[in-house]
C-alpha positions as CSV (number, residue, x, y, z in Angstrom):
1,M,36.5,56.8,31.0
2,N,36.6,54.9,27.4
3,P,34.7,58.0,25.1
4,N,32.6,54.7,23.4
5,N,31.0,54.2,26.6
6,L,30.5,58.1,27.3
7,V,28.7,58.0,24.0
8,A,26.6,55.3,24.3
9,K,25.4,56.5,27.6
10,F,24.5,60.0,26.1
11,L,23.0,58.8,23.1
12,P,19.6,58.0,24.2
13,Y,19.0,61.5,25.8
14,R,20.6,63.2,22.6
15,I,17.9,61.3,20.7
16,R,15.1,62.4,22.7
17,A,16.3,65.8,22.9
18,A,16.5,65.7,18.9
19,E,13.0,64.5,19.2
20,L,11.6,67.1,21.1
21,V,13.1,70.0,19.0
22,V,11.9,68.3,15.8
23,G,8.2,67.7,17.6
24,I,8.2,71.0,19.5
25,S,9.3,73.0,16.4
26,T,6.8,71.7,13.7
27,K,4.3,71.8,16.0
28,Q,4.8,75.8,16.5
29,L,5.6,76.0,12.7
30,V,2.3,74.4,12.1
31,S,0.2,76.6,14.9
32,W,2.2,80.3,14.2
33,S,1.6,79.7,10.7
34,I,-2.2,78.8,11.4
35,E,-2.7,81.4,13.8
36,Y,-0.9,84.4,12.6
37,V,-1.3,84.0,8.5
38,L,-4.1,81.9,7.7
39,C,-6.7,82.8,10.6
40,P,-6.5,86.8,9.7
41,Y,-6.5,86.3,5.9
42,I,-9.2,84.1,6.3
43,I,-11.3,86.7,8.6
44,Y,-10.5,89.1,6.2
45,T,-11.5,87.6,3.5
46,C,-14.8,85.8,4.3
47,G,-15.5,87.7,7.1
48,L,-16.3,87.0,10.9
49,V,-18.9,84.2,10.4
50,W,-17.9,82.4,7.2
51,G,-14.1,82.9,8.3
52,G,-14.9,81.3,11.6
53,V,-16.7,78.7,10.5
54,T,-13.8,78.0,8.0
55,M,-10.8,78.2,10.1
56,L,-13.3,75.8,13.2
57,F,-13.0,72.9,10.5
58,I,-9.1,73.7,9.6
59,S,-8.7,73.6,13.2
60,V,-11.0,70.2,13.4
61,F,-8.7,68.8,10.3
62,T,-5.0,69.8,11.9
63,C,-5.7,68.9,15.3
64,L,-7.2,65.4,14.8
65,L,-4.4,64.5,12.1
66,A,-2.1,65.4,14.7
67,L,-4.0,63.5,17.4
68,R,-3.7,60.4,15.2
69,L,-0.4,60.8,14.0
70,Y,0.8,61.6,17.7
71,D,-1.1,57.9,18.6
72,W,0.3,56.3,16.1
73,S,3.8,57.3,16.3
74,K,3.7,56.3,20.0
75,R,6.5,58.7,20.6
76,D,6.1,61.3,23.1
77,W,7.3,64.0,20.6
78,L,5.9,67.1,22.4
79,G,6.7,66.3,26.1
80,I,3.0,66.1,27.6
81,E,3.7,63.0,29.0
82,A,6.5,64.5,30.8
83,I,4.2,67.0,31.6
84,K,2.1,64.9,33.2
85,E,4.5,63.7,35.4
86,L,5.4,66.7,37.3
87,M,1.5,66.7,38.4
88,N,3.6,64.4,41.2
89,Y,6.6,66.2,41.7
90,E,7.6,66.5,45.2
91,G,11.2,67.8,44.9
92,E,13.2,70.7,46.2
93,K,12.6,73.0,43.0
94,S,9.6,75.5,43.2
95,A,9.2,76.3,39.7
96,G,8.8,72.1,39.8
97,R,6.1,72.3,42.7
98,F,4.7,75.2,41.5
99,V,3.7,73.5,38.5
100,S,2.9,70.2,40.0
101,W,0.4,72.6,42.3
102,F,-1.0,74.3,39.6
103,L,-1.8,71.0,37.5
104,K,-3.6,69.0,40.8
105,K,-5.4,72.3,40.7
106,S,-8.4,70.8,39.0
107,E,-9.1,69.6,35.4
108,P,-11.3,72.6,34.2
109,V,-8.8,75.0,35.5
110,V,-5.9,73.4,33.6
111,F,-8.4,73.1,30.2
112,L,-9.2,76.7,30.2
113,F,-5.3,77.6,30.8
114,L,-4.5,74.9,27.6
115,T,-7.4,75.3,25.8
116,V,-6.6,79.0,25.5
117,W,-2.8,79.0,25.6
118,Y,-2.9,76.3,23.1
119,D,-5.1,74.1,20.7
120,P,-7.6,71.2,21.0
121,F,-4.8,68.7,20.1
122,I,-2.4,69.7,23.0
123,T,-5.7,70.3,25.5
124,T,-7.2,66.2,24.3
125,A,-3.9,64.4,24.6
126,Y,-2.4,66.1,28.2
127,L,-6.6,65.6,29.9
128,R,-6.9,62.1,28.4
129,H,-6.2,59.1,30.4
130,G,-3.2,56.8,29.4
131,K,-1.2,57.7,26.5
132,F,-1.4,57.0,22.7
133,N,-4.7,55.1,23.5
134,G,-7.1,56.8,21.1
135,M,-10.2,59.4,22.1
136,A,-12.9,57.8,24.7
137,V,-16.0,59.7,24.6
138,R,-14.6,61.8,27.4
139,D,-11.8,63.1,25.1
140,W,-14.0,63.7,22.4
141,K,-15.9,65.8,25.0
142,I,-12.7,67.4,25.9
143,F,-12.0,67.6,22.4
144,F,-14.9,69.8,21.2
145,G,-15.3,71.7,24.4
146,S,-11.6,73.1,23.6
147,L,-12.4,73.5,20.1
148,L,-15.4,75.6,20.1
149,I,-13.6,78.1,23.6
150,G,-10.3,78.0,21.6
151,N,-11.3,78.6,18.4
152,G,-13.7,81.2,19.5
153,Y,-11.5,82.7,21.3
154,W,-9.1,83.3,18.2
155,I,-11.2,83.9,15.8
156,L,-12.8,87.0,17.9
157,A,-9.2,88.1,18.8
158,C,-8.1,88.0,15.0
159,Y,-11.2,89.7,14.2
160,M,-10.4,92.5,16.8
161,G,-7.0,92.5,15.7
162,I,-8.1,93.1,11.6
163,T,-10.6,96.1,13.2
164,L,-7.8,97.5,15.1
165,V,-5.6,97.4,11.6
166,E,-8.3,98.6,9.4
167,W,-9.3,101.7,11.6
168,A,-5.3,103.2,12.2
169,W,-5.5,102.5,8.4
170,R,-7.9,104.9,7.6
171,Q,-7.0,107.6,10.4
172,T,-3.5,107.5,8.8
173,K,-5.0,108.2,5.7
174,V,-7.1,110.9,7.0
175,F,-4.4,112.8,8.2
176,I,-2.2,111.8,4.5
177,L,-4.5,113.4,2.8
């Protein structure tokens, strides 16, 4: 086989793989920076209520920006559309069948799973009908529902973590003195 034909044959897959690596890596870097650095810091310095409100606004801004970028690029740089296609999987792989079964269960189950494990951007992009087509009324409901549930969960988790660290710090100071 001609090496040039081989490169031409696999080039689209390499470009797609690179696109996914860059897209997922960037998304994770931004998410982890917000969730594990910015959110605990803001909750610690501003308190549960004002820190929570601040993080809610930051989440609205970053998730809407990501949705706009996702729609503007018209590229599936996170693999969301590929995952949507797994819903109709009928192949031999048990993992594929399990994912298909889970995705077919019900939208509320998928909504809660994506809301808790990811963010409003991922939840909305996955659950909206069509792709790269903007936001319908239904999509805004999904977005704000995911925003309130997911941020409420994460803000409370951060607050509990901070409280636990503060308590542990006080306990070690008692033992040292």
